[in-house]
MARDREN-791894 format. One record per residue: residue number from 1; residue in one letter; chain; x, y, z of N, C-alpha, C, O in turn. Coordinates in Angstrom, 1 decimal, padded with zeros to 4 digits. Example, Ala and Ser with C-alpha at 12.3 -4.5 7.8 and 13.67 -1.06 7.14 Angstrom:
ATOM  kevo  gudren  roro      nx      ny      nz     cax     cay     caz      cx      cy      cz      ox      oy      oz
ATOM     1       A     A   013.2  -005.7   007.8   012.3  -004.5   007.8   013.2  -003.3   007.8   014.2  -003.3   008.5
ATOM     2       S     A   012.8  -002.2   007.1   013.7  -001.1   007.1   012.9   000.0   007.9   013.4   001.1   008.0
//
This chain:
ATOM  kevo  gudren  roro      nx      ny      nz     cax     cay     caz      cx      cy      cz      ox      oy      oz
ATOM     1       M     A  -129.7  -252.0   009.6  -130.3  -251.5   010.8  -129.3  -250.7   011.7  -129.7  -249.6   012.3
ATOM     2       K     A  -128.1  -251.1   011.7  -127.1  -250.4   012.4  -126.9  -249.0   011.8  -126.8  -248.0   012.6
ATOM     3       N     A  -126.9  -249.0   010.5  -126.7  -247.7   009.8  -127.9  -246.8   010.2  -127.8  -245.6   010.3
ATOM     4       F     A  -129.1  -247.4   010.2  -130.3  -246.6   010.5  -130.2  -246.0   011.9  -130.5  -244.8   012.1
ATOM     5       K     A  -129.7  -246.8   012.9  -129.6  -246.4   014.3  -128.5  -245.3   014.4  -128.7  -244.3   015.1
ATOM     6       T     A  -127.4  -245.4   013.7  -126.4  -244.4   013.7  -126.9  -243.1   013.1  -126.6  -242.1   013.6
ATOM     7       T     A  -127.6  -243.3   012.0  -128.2  -242.1   011.3  -129.2  -241.4   012.2  -129.2  -240.2   012.3
ATOM     8       L     A  -130.0  -242.2   012.9  -131.0  -241.7   013.8  -130.3  -241.0   015.0  -130.7  -239.9   015.4
ATOM     9       K     A  -129.3  -241.6   015.5  -128.5  -241.1   016.7  -127.9  -239.7   016.2  -128.0  -238.7   016.9
ATOM    10       T     A  -127.2  -239.8   015.1  -126.6  -238.6   014.5  -127.6  -237.5   014.3  -127.4  -236.3   014.5
ATOM    11       S     A  -128.7  -237.9   013.7  -129.8  -237.0   013.4  -130.3  -236.3   014.7  -130.6  -235.1   014.8
ATOM    12       S     A  -130.5  -237.1   015.8  -131.0  -236.7   017.1  -130.0  -235.7   017.7  -130.4  -234.6   018.2
ATOM    13       I     A  -128.7  -236.0   017.6  -127.7  -235.1   018.1  -127.7  -233.8   017.3  -127.6  -232.7   017.9
ATOM    14       L     A  -127.8  -233.9   016.0  -127.8  -232.7   015.2  -129.1  -231.8   015.5  -129.0  -230.6   015.5
ATOM    15       T     A  -130.2  -232.5   015.7  -131.4  -231.8   016.0  -131.3  -231.1   017.4  -131.7  -230.0   017.5
ATOM    16       F     A  -130.7  -231.8   018.3  -130.4  -231.2   019.7  -129.5  -230.0   019.6  -129.8  -229.0   020.2
ATOM    17       I     A  -128.4  -230.1   018.8  -127.5  -229.0   018.7  -128.2  -227.8   018.0  -128.0  -226.7   018.4
ATOM    18       T     A  -128.9  -228.1   016.9  -129.6  -227.1   016.2  -130.6  -226.4   017.1  -130.8  -225.2   017.0
ATOM    19       S     A  -131.3  -227.2   018.0  -132.3  -226.6   018.9  -131.6  -225.6   019.9  -132.1  -224.5   020.2
ATOM    20       I     A  -130.4  -226.1   020.4  -129.7  -225.2   021.3  -129.2  -223.9   020.6  -129.3  -222.8   021.2
ATOM    21       I     A  -128.8  -224.1   019.3  -128.3  -222.9   018.6  -129.5  -221.9   018.4  -129.4  -220.7   018.5
ATOM    22       I     A  -130.7  -222.5   018.1  -131.9  -221.7   017.9  -132.3  -221.0   019.2  -132.6  -219.8   019.1
ATOM    23       V     A  -132.2  -221.7   020.3  -132.5  -221.1   021.6  -131.6  -220.0   021.9  -132.0  -218.9   022.3
ATOM    24       F     A  -130.3  -220.2   021.7  -129.3  -219.1   022.0  -129.5  -217.9   021.1  -129.4  -216.8   021.5
ATOM    25       N     A  -129.7  -218.2   019.8  -129.9  -217.1   018.9  -131.2  -216.3   019.3  -131.2  -215.1   019.2
ATOM    26       S     A  -132.2  -217.0   019.7  -133.4  -216.4   020.1  -133.2  -215.5   021.4  -133.6  -214.4   021.4
ATOM    27       C     A  -132.4  -216.0   022.3  -132.1  -215.2   023.5  -131.3  -214.0   023.1  -131.5  -212.9   023.7
ATOM    28       E     A  -130.3  -214.2   022.2  -129.5  -213.1   021.8  -130.3  -212.0   021.1  -130.1  -210.8   021.4
ATOM    29       R     A  -131.2  -212.4   020.3  -132.1  -211.5   019.6  -133.0  -210.7   020.6  -133.2  -209.5   020.5
ATOM    30       T     A  -133.4  -211.4   021.6  -134.2  -210.8   022.7  -133.4  -209.7   023.4  -133.8  -208.6   023.7
ATOM    31       T     A  -132.2  -210.1   023.8  -131.3  -209.2   024.4  -131.0  -208.0   023.5  -131.0  -206.9   024.0
ATOM    32       N     A  -130.6  -208.3   022.3  -130.3  -207.2   021.4  -131.5  -206.4   021.1  -131.4  -205.1   021.0
ATOM    33       S     A  -132.7  -207.0   021.0  -133.9  -206.3   020.8  -134.2  -205.3   022.0  -134.6  -204.2   021.8
ATOM    34       S     A  -133.9  -205.8   023.2  -134.1  -205.0   024.4  -133.1  -203.9   024.4  -133.4  -202.7   024.7
ATOM    35       G     A  -131.8  -204.2   024.0  -130.8  -203.2   023.9  -131.1  -202.2   022.9  -130.9  -201.0   023.0
ATOM    36       S     A  -131.5  -202.7   021.7  -131.9  -201.8   020.6  -133.0  -200.9   021.0  -133.0  -199.7   020.6
ATOM    37       Q     A  -134.0  -201.4   021.7  -135.1  -200.6   022.2  -134.7  -199.4   023.0  -135.1  -198.3   022.9
ATOM    38       S     A  -133.8  -199.7   024.0  -133.3  -198.7   024.9  -132.4  -197.7   024.1  -132.5  -196.5   024.3
ATOM    39       E     A  -131.7  -198.2   023.1  -130.9  -197.2   022.3  -131.8  -196.4   021.4  -131.6  -195.2   021.2
ATOM    40       L     A  -132.9  -197.0   020.9  -133.9  -196.3   020.1  -134.6  -195.3   020.9  -134.8  -194.1   020.5
ATOM    41       D     A  -135.0  -195.6   022.2  -135.6  -194.6   023.0  -134.7  -193.5   023.3  -135.1  -192.3   023.3
ATOM    42       S     A  -133.4  -193.8   023.6  -132.4  -192.7   023.8  -132.3  -191.8   022.6  -132.2  -190.6   022.8
ATOM    43       L     A  -132.2  -192.4   021.4  -132.1  -191.6   020.2  -133.4  -190.7   020.0  -133.3  -189.5   019.6
ATOM    44       R     A  -134.5  -191.3   020.3  -135.8  -190.5   020.2  -135.8  -189.3   021.1  -136.2  -188.2   020.8
ATOM    45       N     A  -135.3  -189.5   022.4  -135.2  -188.4   023.3  -134.3  -187.3   022.9  -134.5  -186.2   023.0
ATOM    46       Q     A  -133.1  -187.8   022.3  -132.2  -186.8   021.8  -132.8  -186.0   020.7  -132.6  -184.8   020.6
ATOM    47       V     A  -133.5  -186.7   019.8  -134.1  -186.0   018.6  -135.2  -185.0   019.2  -135.3  -183.8   018.7
ATOM    48       K     A  -135.9  -185.4   020.2  -136.9  -184.5   020.8  -136.3  -183.2   021.4  -136.7  -182.1   021.2
ATOM    49       E     A  -135.2  -183.4   022.1  -134.4  -182.3   022.7  -133.9  -181.4   021.6  -134.0  -180.2   021.7
ATOM    50       L     A  -133.3  -182.0   020.6  -132.7  -181.2   019.5  -133.8  -180.4   018.8  -133.6  -179.2   018.5
ATOM    51       T     A  -134.9  -181.0   018.6  -136.0  -180.3   017.9  -136.5  -179.2   018.8  -136.8  -178.1   018.3
ATOM    52       K     A  -136.7  -179.4   020.1  -137.1  -178.4   021.0  -136.1  -177.2   021.0  -136.5  -176.0   021.0
ATOM    53       T     A  -134.8  -177.5   021.1  -133.8  -176.5   021.1  -133.8  -175.7   019.8  -133.7  -174.5   019.8
ATOM    54       N     A  -133.9  -176.4   018.6  -133.9  -175.8   017.3  -135.1  -174.9   017.2  -135.0  -173.8   016.6
ATOM    55       E     A  -136.3  -175.3   017.7  -137.5  -174.4   017.7  -137.2  -173.1   018.5  -137.7  -172.1   018.1
ATOM    56       L     A  -136.6  -173.3   019.7  -136.3  -172.1   020.5  -135.3  -171.2   019.8  -135.5  -170.0   019.8
ATOM    57       I     A  -134.3  -171.7   019.2  -133.3  -170.9   018.4  -134.0  -170.2   017.3  -133.8  -169.0   017.1
ATOM    58       T     A  -134.8  -170.9   016.6  -135.6  -170.2   015.5  -136.5  -169.1   016.0  -136.5  -168.0   015.4
ATOM    59       K     A  -137.1  -169.3   017.1  -138.0  -168.3   017.7  -137.2  -167.1   018.1  -137.6  -166.0   017.8
ATOM    60       N     A  -136.0  -167.3   018.7  -135.2  -166.2   019.1  -134.6  -165.4   017.9  -134.4  -164.2   017.9
ATOM    61       L     A  -134.3  -166.2   016.8  -133.8  -165.5   015.6  -134.8  -164.7   014.9  -134.6  -163.6   014.4
ATOM    62       V     A  -136.1  -165.2   015.0  -137.2  -164.4   014.5  -137.4  -163.1   015.3  -137.6  -162.0   014.7
ATOM    63       K     A  -137.2  -163.2   016.6  -137.2  -162.0   017.5  -136.1  -161.0   017.1  -136.3  -159.8   017.1
ATOM    64       F     A  -134.9  -161.5   016.7  -133.8  -160.6   016.3  -134.2  -159.9   015.0  -134.0  -158.7   014.9
ATOM    65       D     A  -134.9  -160.6   014.1  -135.3  -159.9   012.8  -136.3  -158.8   013.2  -136.2  -157.7   012.7
ATOM    66       T     A  -137.3  -159.1   014.0  -138.3  -158.1   014.4  -137.6  -157.0   015.1  -137.9  -155.8   014.8
ATOM    67       L     A  -136.7  -157.3   016.0  -136.0  -156.2   016.7  -135.3  -155.3   015.8  -135.5  -154.1   015.9
ATOM    68       D     A  -134.5  -155.8   014.9  -133.7  -154.9   014.0  -134.5  -154.3   012.9  -134.4  -153.1   012.7
ATOM    69       F     A  -135.3  -155.1   012.2  -136.1  -154.6   011.1  -137.2  -153.6   011.4  -137.5  -152.7   010.7
ATOM    70       N     A  -137.9  -153.9   012.5  -139.1  -153.1   012.9  -138.9  -152.2   014.1  -139.1  -151.0   014.1
ATOM    71       V     A  -138.4  -152.8   015.2  -138.3  -152.0   016.5  -137.2  -151.0   016.4  -137.4  -149.8   016.6
ATOM    72       F     A  -135.9  -151.5   016.1  -134.8  -150.6   016.0  -134.9  -149.6   014.9  -134.8  -148.4   015.1
ATOM    73       S     A  -135.1  -150.1   013.7  -135.2  -149.3   012.5  -136.3  -148.2   012.5  -136.2  -147.2   011.9
ATOM    74       R     A  -137.4  -148.5   013.2  -138.5  -147.6   013.3  -138.6  -146.8   014.6  -139.5  -146.1   014.9
ATOM    75       R     A  -137.5  -147.1   015.5  -137.5  -146.4   016.8  -138.7  -146.7   017.6  -139.2  -145.8   018.3
ATOM    76       D     A  -139.2  -147.9   017.6  -140.4  -148.3   018.3  -139.9  -148.8   019.7  -140.1  -150.0   020.0
ATOM    77       W     A  -139.3  -147.9   020.5  -138.7  -148.3   021.8  -139.7  -149.0   022.7  -139.3  -149.7   023.6
ATOM    78       A     A  -141.0  -148.7   022.6  -142.0  -149.3   023.5  -142.0  -150.8   023.3  -142.6  -151.5   024.2
ATOM    79       R     A  -141.5  -151.3   022.2  -141.5  -152.8   022.0  -140.2  -153.4   022.4  -140.1  -154.7   022.3
ATOM    80       F     A  -139.2  -152.7   022.9  -137.9  -153.3   023.2  -138.1  -154.4   024.3  -137.3  -155.3   024.3
ATOM    81       H     A  -139.1  -154.3   025.2  -139.3  -155.3   026.2  -139.6  -156.7   025.6  -139.5  -157.7   026.3
ATOM    82       E     A  -140.0  -156.7   024.4  -140.4  -158.0   023.7  -139.1  -158.9   023.5  -139.2  -160.1   023.5
ATOM    83       S     A  -138.0  -158.2   023.4  -136.7  -159.0   023.2  -135.7  -158.8   024.3  -134.7  -159.5   024.3
ATOM    84       H     A  -135.8  -157.8   025.1  -134.8  -157.4   026.1  -135.4  -157.5   027.5  -136.5  -157.1   027.8
ATOM    85       A     A  -134.7  -158.2   028.4  -135.1  -158.3   029.8  -135.0  -156.9   030.4  -134.2  -156.0   030.0
ATOM    86       E     A  -135.7  -156.6   031.5  -135.7  -155.3   032.2  -134.3  -155.0   032.7  -133.9  -153.8   032.7
ATOM    87       D     A  -133.5  -156.0   033.1  -132.2  -155.9   033.6  -131.1  -156.2   032.6  -130.0  -156.7   033.0
ATOM    88       V     A  -131.4  -156.1   031.3  -130.4  -156.5   030.3  -129.1  -155.8   030.4  -129.0  -154.6   030.8
ATOM    89       I     A  -128.0  -156.5   030.1  -126.7  -155.9   030.1  -126.3  -155.9   028.6  -126.3  -156.9   027.9
ATOM    90       V     A  -125.9  -154.7   028.1  -125.5  -154.5   026.7  -124.1  -154.0   026.6  -123.8  -153.0   027.2
ATOM    91       H     A  -123.3  -154.7   025.7  -121.9  -154.3   025.5  -121.9  -153.7   024.1  -122.2  -154.3   023.1
ATOM    92       F     A  -121.4  -152.4   024.1  -121.3  -151.6   022.8  -120.0  -151.7   022.2  -119.0  -152.0   022.8
ATOM    93       P     A  -119.9  -151.4   020.9  -118.6  -151.5   020.1  -117.6  -150.5   020.7  -116.4  -150.8   020.5
ATOM    94       D     A  -117.9  -149.4   021.3  -116.9  -148.5   021.8  -116.4  -148.9   023.1  -115.5  -148.2   023.7
ATOM    95       G     A  -116.9  -150.0   023.7  -116.3  -150.5   024.9  -117.2  -150.3   026.1  -116.9  -150.8   027.2
ATOM    96       H     A  -118.2  -149.4   026.0  -119.0  -149.1   027.2  -120.1  -150.2   027.3  -120.5  -150.8   026.4
ATOM    97       T     A  -120.6  -150.4   028.5  -121.6  -151.3   028.8  -122.8  -150.6   029.6  -122.6  -149.8   030.4
ATOM    98       T     A  -124.0  -151.0   029.2  -125.2  -150.4   029.9  -125.8  -151.5   030.6  -125.8  -152.7   030.3
ATOM    99       K     A  -126.5  -151.1   031.7  -127.3  -152.1   032.5  -128.7  -151.5   032.6  -128.9  -150.4   033.1
ATOM   100       G     A  -129.6  -152.4   032.2  -131.0  -152.0   032.3  -131.6  -151.6   031.0  -130.9  -151.0   030.1
ATOM   101       L     A  -132.9  -151.9   030.8  -133.5  -151.6   029.5  -133.6  -150.1   029.2  -133.4  -149.7   028.1
ATOM   102       K     A  -133.9  -149.3   030.2  -134.1  -147.8   030.0  -132.8  -147.3   029.4  -132.8  -146.5   028.5
ATOM   103       K     A  -131.7  -147.6   030.1  -130.4  -147.0   029.6  -130.0  -147.5   028.2  -129.5  -146.8   027.4
ATOM   104       H     A  -130.3  -148.8   027.9  -130.1  -149.3   026.6  -130.9  -148.5   025.5  -130.4  -148.1   024.5
ATOM   105       I     A  -132.1  -148.2   025.8  -133.0  -147.5   024.9  -132.4  -146.1   024.7  -132.4  -145.5   023.6
ATOM   106       D     A  -132.0  -145.4   025.9  -131.4  -144.1   025.8  -130.2  -144.1   024.8  -130.1  -143.1   024.0
ATOM   107       D     A  -129.4  -145.1   024.9  -128.2  -145.1   024.1  -128.5  -145.4   022.6  -127.9  -144.8   021.7
ATOM   108       M     A  -129.5  -146.2   022.4  -130.0  -146.5   021.0  -130.6  -145.2   020.4  -130.3  -144.8   019.3
ATOM   109       E     A  -131.4  -144.5   021.2  -132.1  -143.3   020.8  -131.0  -142.2   020.4  -131.3  -141.4   019.4
ATOM   110       A     A  -129.9  -142.2   021.1  -128.9  -141.2   020.8  -128.3  -141.3   019.4  -127.9  -140.3   018.8
ATOM   111       M     A  -128.3  -142.5   018.9  -127.8  -142.7   017.5  -128.7  -142.1   016.5  -128.3  -141.7   015.4
ATOM   112       F     A  -130.0  -142.0   016.8  -131.0  -141.5   015.9  -131.1  -139.9   015.9  -131.7  -139.3   015.0
ATOM   113       V     A  -130.5  -139.3   016.9  -130.6  -137.8   017.0  -130.0  -137.2   015.8  -130.5  -136.3   015.2
ATOM   114       Y     A  -128.8  -137.7   015.4  -128.1  -137.1   014.3  -128.2  -137.9   013.0  -127.9  -137.4   011.9
ATOM   115       A     A  -128.7  -139.1   013.0  -129.0  -139.9   011.8  -130.3  -140.6   012.0  -130.4  -141.8   012.2
ATOM   116       P     A  -131.4  -139.8   011.8  -132.8  -140.4   012.1  -133.2  -141.5   011.1  -134.2  -142.2   011.4
ATOM   117       D     A  -132.5  -141.7   010.0  -132.9  -142.7   009.1  -132.0  -144.0   009.3  -132.0  -144.9   008.4
ATOM   118       T     A  -131.4  -144.1   010.5  -130.6  -145.3   010.8  -131.5  -146.5   010.7  -132.6  -146.5   011.2
ATOM   119       R     A  -130.9  -147.6   010.1  -131.8  -148.8   009.9  -130.9  -150.0   009.7  -129.7  -149.9   009.2
ATOM   120       I     A  -131.5  -151.2   009.9  -131.0  -152.5   009.6  -132.1  -153.2   008.9  -133.2  -153.4   009.5
ATOM   121       K     A  -131.8  -153.7   007.7  -132.9  -154.3   006.9  -132.6  -155.7   006.5  -133.4  -156.4   005.8
ATOM   122       E     A  -131.4  -156.3   006.9  -131.1  -157.6   006.5  -130.2  -158.3   007.5  -129.4  -157.6   008.2
ATOM   123       H     A  -130.4  -159.6   007.6  -129.5  -160.4   008.4  -129.0  -161.6   007.6  -129.7  -162.7   007.6
ATOM   124       P     A  -128.0  -161.4   006.8  -127.5  -162.5   005.9  -127.1  -163.7   006.6  -127.1  -164.8   006.0
ATOM   125       I     A  -126.6  -163.6   007.8  -126.1  -164.7   008.6  -126.8  -164.8   009.9  -126.9  -163.8   010.6
ATOM   126       K     A  -127.4  -165.9   010.2  -128.1  -166.1   011.5  -127.7  -167.5   012.0  -127.8  -168.5   011.3
ATOM   127       I     A  -127.2  -167.5   013.2  -126.8  -168.8   013.8  -127.3  -168.8   015.3  -127.6  -167.8   015.9
ATOM   128       G     A  -127.3  -170.0   015.8  -127.7  -170.2   017.2  -127.3  -171.5   017.8  -127.1  -172.5   017.0
ATOM   129       Q     A  -127.1  -171.5   019.1  -126.8  -172.8   019.8  -127.3  -172.6   021.2  -126.9  -171.6   021.9
ATOM   130       G     A  -128.1  -173.5   021.6  -128.7  -173.4   023.0  -129.4  -172.1   023.2  -130.3  -171.8   022.5
ATOM   131       N     A  -129.0  -171.3   024.2  -129.7  -170.1   024.5  -129.0  -168.9   023.9  -129.2  -167.7   024.3
ATOM   132       M     A  -128.1  -169.1   022.9  -127.4  -168.0   022.3  -127.7  -168.0   020.8  -127.8  -169.0   020.1
ATOM   133       T     A  -127.8  -166.7   020.3  -128.0  -166.5   018.9  -127.1  -165.4   018.5  -126.7  -164.5   019.3
ATOM   134       A     A  -126.8  -165.4   017.2  -126.0  -164.3   016.6  -126.5  -164.0   015.2  -126.9  -164.9   014.4
ATOM   135       V     A  -126.5  -162.7   014.8  -126.8  -162.3   013.5  -125.8  -161.3   013.0  -125.2  -160.6   013.8
ATOM   136       T     A  -125.6  -161.3   011.7  -124.9  -160.2   011.0  -125.9  -159.4   010.2  -127.0  -159.9   009.9
ATOM   137       G     A  -125.5  -158.1   010.0  -126.4  -157.3   009.2  -125.7  -156.1   008.6  -124.5  -156.0   008.7
ATOM   138       I     A  -126.4  -155.3   007.9  -125.9  -154.0   007.4  -126.6  -152.9   008.0  -127.8  -152.8   007.9
ATOM   139       M     A  -125.9  -152.0   008.8  -126.5  -150.8   009.4  -126.2  -149.7   008.5  -125.0  -149.4   008.1
ATOM   140       E     A  -127.2  -148.9   008.2  -127.0  -147.7   007.3  -127.8  -146.6   007.7  -128.8  -146.7   008.4
ATOM   141       G     A  -127.4  -145.4   007.2  -128.2  -144.2   007.6  -127.4  -143.0   007.0  -126.5  -143.1   006.2
ATOM   142       T     A  -127.9  -141.8   007.4  -127.3  -140.5   006.9  -127.1  -139.5   008.1  -128.1  -139.3   008.9
ATOM   143       F     A  -126.0  -138.9   008.2  -125.7  -137.8   009.2  -126.3  -136.5   008.7  -125.7  -135.7   008.1
ATOM   144       T     A  -127.6  -136.3   009.1  -128.4  -135.1   008.6  -128.8  -134.1   009.7  -129.3  -133.1   009.4
ATOM   145       K     A  -128.6  -134.5   011.0  -129.0  -133.6   012.1  -127.7  -133.3   012.9  -126.8  -134.1   012.9
ATOM   146       P     A  -127.7  -132.2   013.7  -126.6  -131.9   014.6  -126.4  -133.1   015.6  -127.4  -133.6   016.2
ATOM   147       M     A  -125.1  -133.4   015.8  -124.7  -134.4   016.8  -124.2  -133.8   018.1  -123.3  -133.0   018.0
ATOM   148       P     A  -124.9  -134.2   019.2  -124.3  -133.7   020.5  -122.9  -134.1   020.7  -122.5  -135.3   020.4
ATOM   149       D     A  -122.0  -133.2   021.1  -120.6  -133.5   021.2  -120.2  -134.0   022.6  -119.1  -134.3   022.9
ATOM   150       G     A  -121.2  -134.0   023.6  -120.9  -134.4   024.9  -120.4  -133.3   025.8  -120.2  -133.5   027.0
ATOM   151       K     A  -120.2  -132.1   025.2  -119.7  -131.0   026.0  -120.6  -129.8   026.0  -120.3  -128.7   026.4
ATOM   152       G     A  -121.9  -130.1   025.6  -122.9  -129.0   025.5  -123.0  -128.4   024.1  -123.9  -127.6   023.9
ATOM   153       G     A  -122.2  -128.8   023.2  -122.2  -128.2   021.9  -122.7  -129.3   020.9  -123.1  -130.4   021.2
ATOM   154       F     A  -122.6  -128.9   019.6  -123.0  -129.8   018.5  -122.0  -129.9   017.4  -121.4  -128.9   017.1
ATOM   155       I     A  -122.0  -131.0   016.8  -121.2  -131.2   015.5  -122.2  -131.1   014.4  -123.2  -131.8   014.4
ATOM   156       Q     A  -122.0  -130.2   013.5  -122.9  -130.0   012.4  -122.9  -131.2   011.4  -121.9  -131.8   011.2
ATOM   157       P     A  -124.1  -131.5   010.9  -124.2  -132.6   010.0  -123.4  -132.4   008.7  -123.3  -131.3   008.2
ATOM   158       T     A  -122.9  -133.5   008.2  -122.1  -133.5   007.0  -123.0  -134.0   005.8  -122.6  -133.8   004.6
ATOM   159       G     A  -124.1  -134.6   006.1  -125.0  -135.1   005.0  -124.4  -136.4   004.4  -125.0  -136.9   003.4
ATOM   160       K     A  -123.4  -136.9   005.0  -122.8  -138.2   004.5  -123.5  -139.4   005.0  -124.0  -139.4   006.1
ATOM   161       K     A  -123.5  -140.4   004.1  -124.2  -141.7   004.4  -123.2  -142.6   005.0  -122.0  -142.5   004.8
ATOM   162       F     A  -123.7  -143.5   005.8  -122.9  -144.6   006.3  -123.5  -145.9   006.0  -124.8  -146.0   005.9
ATOM   163       K     A  -122.7  -146.9   005.8  -123.2  -148.3   005.5  -122.1  -149.3   005.9  -121.0  -149.3   005.3
ATOM   164       L     A  -122.4  -150.0   007.0  -121.3  -150.9   007.5  -121.9  -152.1   008.1  -123.0  -152.2   008.5
ATOM   165       P     A  -121.0  -153.2   008.1  -121.5  -154.5   008.7  -121.6  -154.3   010.2  -120.8  -153.6   010.8
ATOM   166       M     A  -122.5  -155.1   010.7  -122.7  -155.1   012.2  -123.0  -156.6   012.5  -123.3  -157.4   011.7
ATOM   167       A     A  -122.8  -156.9   013.8  -123.2  -158.2   014.3  -123.8  -158.0   015.7  -123.4  -157.1   016.5
ATOM   168       T     A  -124.7  -158.9   016.1  -125.3  -158.9   017.4  -125.3  -160.3   017.9  -125.7  -161.2   017.2
ATOM   169       I     A  -124.8  -160.5   019.2  -124.9  -161.8   019.9  -125.9  -161.6   021.0  -125.7  -160.7   021.8
ATOM   170       G     A  -126.8  -162.5   021.2  -127.8  -162.4   022.3  -127.7  -163.7   023.1  -127.6  -164.8   022.6
ATOM   171       I     A  -127.8  -163.5   024.4  -128.0  -164.6   025.4  -129.4  -164.5   025.9  -129.8  -163.5   026.5
ATOM   172       W     A  -130.2  -165.5   025.7  -131.6  -165.5   026.0  -132.0  -166.2   027.3  -131.4  -167.2   027.6
ATOM   173       K     A  -133.0  -165.7   027.9  -133.5  -166.3   029.1  -134.7  -167.2   028.7  -135.1  -167.1   027.5
ATOM   174       E     A  -135.2  -168.0   029.6  -136.3  -168.9   029.3  -137.6  -168.1   029.0  -138.4  -168.7   028.3
ATOM   175       D     A  -137.7  -166.9   029.5  -138.9  -166.1   029.2  -138.9  -165.5   027.8  -139.9  -164.8   027.4
ATOM   176       G     A  -137.9  -165.8   027.0  -137.8  -165.2   025.6  -137.3  -163.8   025.5  -137.4  -163.2   024.4
ATOM   177       T     A  -136.6  -163.4   026.5  -135.9  -162.1   026.4  -134.4  -162.2   026.6  -134.0  -163.2   027.2
ATOM   178       M     A  -133.7  -161.3   026.1  -132.2  -161.3   026.2  -131.8  -160.8   027.6  -132.2  -159.8   028.1
ATOM   179       S     A  -130.9  -161.6   028.3  -130.3  -161.1   029.5  -129.0  -160.3   029.2  -128.6  -159.5   030.0
ATOM   180       E     A  -128.4  -160.6   028.1  -127.2  -160.0   027.7  -127.1  -159.9   026.2  -127.5  -160.8   025.5
ATOM   181       E     A  -126.5  -158.8   025.7  -126.4  -158.5   024.3  -125.0  -157.9   024.0  -124.6  -157.0   024.7
ATOM   182       Y     A  -124.4  -158.4   022.9  -123.1  -157.9   022.4  -123.3  -157.3   021.1  -123.8  -158.0   020.1
ATOM   183       L     A  -123.0  -156.0   020.9  -123.2  -155.3   019.6  -121.8  -155.0   019.0  -120.9  -154.6   019.7
ATOM   184       F     A  -121.6  -155.3   017.7  -120.4  -155.1   017.1  -120.5  -154.3   015.7  -121.4  -154.7   014.9
ATOM   185       W     A  -119.7  -153.3   015.6  -119.5  -152.6   014.3  -118.2  -151.9   014.4  -117.8  -151.6   015.5
ATOM   186       D     A  -117.7  -151.5   013.3  -116.4  -150.8   013.3  -116.6  -149.3   013.5  -117.0  -148.6   012.6
ATOM   187       N     A  -116.4  -148.8   014.7  -116.6  -147.4   015.0  -115.8  -146.4   014.2  -116.2  -145.3   013.8
ATOM   188       Q     A  -114.5  -146.8   013.9  -113.6  -146.0   013.2  -114.2  -145.8   011.7  -114.2  -144.7   011.2
ATOM   189       S     A  -114.6  -146.9   011.1  -115.2  -146.8   009.8  -116.5  -146.0   009.8  -116.7  -145.2   008.9
ATOM   190       Y     A  -117.3  -146.2   010.9  -118.5  -145.4   011.0  -118.2  -143.9   011.0  -118.9  -143.2   010.3
ATOM   191       M     A  -117.3  -143.5   011.9  -117.0  -142.0   012.0  -116.4  -141.5   010.7  -116.7  -140.4   010.2
ATOM   192       K     A  -115.6  -142.3   010.0  -115.0  -141.9   008.8  -116.0  -141.7   007.7  -116.0  -140.7   006.9
ATOM   193       Q     A  -117.0  -142.6   007.7  -118.0  -142.6   006.6  -118.9  -141.3   006.8  -119.4  -140.8   005.8
ATOM   194       I     A  -119.2  -140.9   008.1  -120.0  -139.8   008.3  -119.2  -138.4   008.3  -119.8  -137.4   008.5
ATOM   195       G     A  -117.9  -138.6   008.0  -117.1  -137.4   007.8  -116.5  -136.8   009.1  -116.1  -135.6   009.1
ATOM   196       L     A  -116.3  -137.6   010.1  -115.7  -137.2   011.3  -114.3  -137.8   011.6  -113.7  -137.6   012.6
//
C-alpha cells in the first residue's frame, strides 16, 4: 500500500509537471503563432510591394521598346508625349542638355536630316529599379543626306553606314512619363563611321 501511495504521489507530481509543461508549450506556440502571423503579414506586404514595383518597371521597359522601335525609328514625334513629360530634361552624349519635350524632339529630328534611316531595333539588356529603367541597344543608319554644319552650310553625305551601341537611362514619374533621360553612345565612333 505504501508503494501504491508513493507511486500515486509520484504519478500525480509527474502529471502536474507534465500539465505545466503542456500549458507553457501551448502559450509559447500561441506567442510564436502570433509572432509568426505578423512576420507572415509583413512578408506578404513586401511581396505585394515588390510585385507592384516589378509591374511598374516592366511597364516602363515596354514603353522604352515602343519609344525606340516605333516612335524614334519611325520619327513618330507626335507620340513622344507617351513616354516623355512635357518638361523632360534630356542629357545627350555630346554633353548638352535639353529642357522640354519640343526641344528634345527638335534635337532628335536633327539626327534624321542627314541619316533618315536611323533606327534602333533591339534592346539586348533591360534593367530597372524603382522609378529608373535602363536599356542598351544598337543604333544604326546611313549618312545619305547633307548635314547642316551649324554655320549655314552643309557637309555632303558620304553614304557610309553607322552601327554603334547605345544606352538610355530613364527616370519615370508616377504618370508613366520620363522626367529625365540620359542618352549614351560614342560620338567619336559615330563620326568616324560616317566618314567625318
